[in-house]
C-alpha positions in Angstrom: -48.5 -17.1 3.8 -47.9 -20.7 4.2 -45.1 -22.1 2.0 -43.7 -18.6 1.2 -40.1 -17.6 2.0 -39.4 -17.1 5.7 -38.8 -13.5 6.6 -36.1 -12.7 9.1 -37.0 -10.2 11.8 -34.8 -7.1 11.8 -32.2 -6.9 14.5 -31.9 -10.6 15.2 -29.0 -11.6 13.0 -25.4 -12.1 13.8 -24.4 -8.9 12.0 -27.0 -6.9 13.9 -25.5 -8.2 17.2 -22.0 -7.1 16.1 -23.2 -3.7 15.1 -25.1 -3.2 18.4 -21.9 -3.9 20.3 -20.3 -1.0 18.4 -17.9 -3.3 16.6 -16.9 -3.1 13.0 -17.6 -6.3 11.1 -14.8 -7.7 9.0 -16.2 -9.0 5.8 -13.8 -11.2 3.8 -13.4 -10.0 0.2 -13.8 -12.5 -2.5 -11.6 -12.5 -5.6 -8.2 -11.0 -6.2 -7.3 -7.6 -5.0 -4.9 -6.0 -7.5 -2.2 -3.7 -6.2 -1.5 -0.5 -8.1 1.4 -0.9 -10.6 3.4 2.2 -11.6 5.8 2.9 -14.4 9.1 4.4 -13.5 7.9 7.8 -14.5 4.8 7.6 -12.3 6.9 6.2 -9.5 9.3 9.1 -9.7 6.4 11.6 -9.6 5.0 9.9 -6.5 8.2 9.8 -4.6 9.4 13.2 -5.7 13.0 12.4 -6.8 14.8 12.6 -10.1 15.6 9.5 -12.2 19.3 9.9 -11.5 18.7 10.0 -7.8 16.7 6.8 -7.9 19.3 5.1 -10.1 22.0 6.1 -7.6 20.0 4.8 -4.6 19.5 1.5 -6.5 23.2 1.1 -7.4 24.2 1.9 -3.8 21.5 -0.4 -2.4 20.3 2.3 0.0 16.8 0.9 0.1 16.8 -2.9 0.4 13.1 -3.2 -0.3 13.7 -2.0 -3.9 15.7 -5.1 -4.7 12.5 -7.2 -5.1 11.0 -5.0 -7.9 9.3 -7.2 -10.5 9.9 -6.5 -14.2 7.7 -6.9 -17.2 8.5 -8.8 -20.4 10.6 -5.9 -21.6 12.7 -5.8 -18.5 11.1 -2.6 -17.2 10.5 -2.2 -13.5 7.0 -2.5 -12.2 6.7 -0.4 -9.0 4.0 -0.9 -6.4 2.7 0.9 -3.3 5.1 -1.0 -1.0 8.0 0.5 -2.9 6.6 4.0 -2.7 6.2 3.6 1.1 9.8 2.3 1.4 11.3 5.3 -0.5 9.2 7.8 1.4 10.2 6.3 4.7 13.9 6.4 3.6 13.5 10.1 2.6 11.9 10.9 5.9 14.7 9.2 7.9 17.3 10.9 5.7 15.6 14.3 6.2 15.4 13.8 10.0 19.0 12.9 10.3 20.0 15.8 8.1 17.9 18.1 10.3 19.4 16.8 13.5 22.9 17.4 12.2 22.0 21.1 11.5 20.6 21.7 15.0 23.1 22.6 17.7 
């Protein structure tokens, strides 16, 4: 097959060498990765607290990571996964401190 496309032998490429060593290749993603956006109602469902509790935490600035919440054109908050993680971490810390106080 003179002039045809050159065929690469299996097992000789860079990716094959990485896989043989038992490593996991990191392949860069192209394009934009969109983060999940949640409405306040969806956010409350994910974090498992009432709206009044969330509003109190916001007014008392109990979770500083929630200060950077973006808003849409109507002024409504757009919650993301990083906010969910921050609230769940806060709830976990709060629960552990409550549990320690109860133990004697």
